[in-house]
C-alpha positions in Angstrom: 0.0 0.0 0.0 1.3 3.4 -0.9 1.6 6.4 1.5 -1.2 8.1 -0.4 -3.6 5.1 0.2 -2.6 4.9 3.9 -3.1 8.6 4.4 -6.4 8.6 2.5 -7.8 5.6 4.5 -6.9 7.2 7.8 -8.4 10.6 6.8 -11.6 8.8 5.6 -11.9 6.9 8.9 -11.5 10.1 10.9 -14.1 11.9 8.7 -16.6 9.0 9.1 -16.0 8.8 12.8 -16.8 12.6 13.1 -19.9 12.2 10.9 -21.2 9.3 13.1 -20.6 11.4 16.3 -22.5 14.3 14.8 -25.4 12.0 13.8 -25.5 10.5 17.3 -25.8 13.9 18.9 -28.9 14.7 16.8 -30.4 11.3 17.8 -31.1 12.2 21.4 -33.9 10.4 23.1 -37.4 11.8 22.2 -38.9 14.1 24.8 -41.2 12.4 27.4 -44.9 12.7 26.7 -46.6 15.3 29.0 -49.8 14.1 30.4 -52.6 16.5 31.5 -53.7 16.7 35.2 -57.0 15.1 34.4 -57.0 12.2 32.0 -59.6 10.1 30.3 -59.5 6.3 30.6 -57.4 5.8 27.5 -54.7 8.3 28.6 -54.7 7.0 32.1 -54.1 3.4 30.8 -51.2 4.7 28.7 -49.8 6.7 31.7 -50.1 3.7 34.0 -49.1 1.1 31.4 -52.1 -1.1 32.1 -54.9 -2.7 30.1 -58.1 -0.7 29.7 -60.4 -3.4 31.1 -58.1 -3.8 34.2 -58.3 0.0 34.9 -62.0 -0.1 34.5 -62.3 -3.0 37.0 -60.1 -1.1 39.5 -62.3 2.0 39.1 -65.6 -0.1 39.4 -64.3 -1.7 42.7 -63.3 1.7 44.1 -59.7 0.5 44.3 -58.4 3.5 42.3 -59.4 7.1 42.5 -61.8 8.1 39.7 -64.1 11.0 38.8 -67.3 10.3 36.9 -69.0 12.5 34.4 -72.0 10.6 33.1 -70.7 7.3 31.9 -67.1 8.6 31.4 -64.3 8.1 33.8 -61.5 10.7 34.5 -58.4 10.2 36.5 -56.3 12.8 38.3 -52.5 12.4 37.6 -51.4 13.2 41.1 -53.9 10.8 42.6 -52.7 8.0 40.2 -49.1 8.7 41.3 -50.2 8.5 45.0 -52.1 5.2 44.3 -49.0 3.7 42.7 -46.8 4.7 45.6 -49.3 3.4 48.2 -49.0 -0.1 46.6 -45.3 -0.3 47.1 -43.9 -3.5 48.4 -40.8 -3.1 50.6 -37.7 -5.1 49.6 -36.2 -7.5 52.1 -33.3 -5.1 52.7 -35.6 -2.6 54.4 -36.8 -5.0 57.0 -35.0 -5.1 60.4 -33.7 -8.5 61.3 -35.4 -10.2 64.2 -33.4 -10.6 67.4 -31.9 -14.0 67.9 -33.3 -15.9 70.8 -31.1 -18.0 73.0 
């Protein structure tokens, strides 16, 4: 291989690497979706990541906070967050060990 070929290959590699870096900068993660304070059932399902029928069952059993307007259900975002947090299961590392009996 000649000096020209070697130089050309290294310059081409550098140019390609810079181009890839620039492309990667422009490919940042898409912005998070902003949900309104009051959501209909479809948006609430998307927000919670659960099935529509499951959310409907939870609302019908009064297990999840819901607002009704006629036959439509609405959910408040802050109350959904509080509901999620109230159902937290503590990991074993948060429990205090029992004293050893002798």
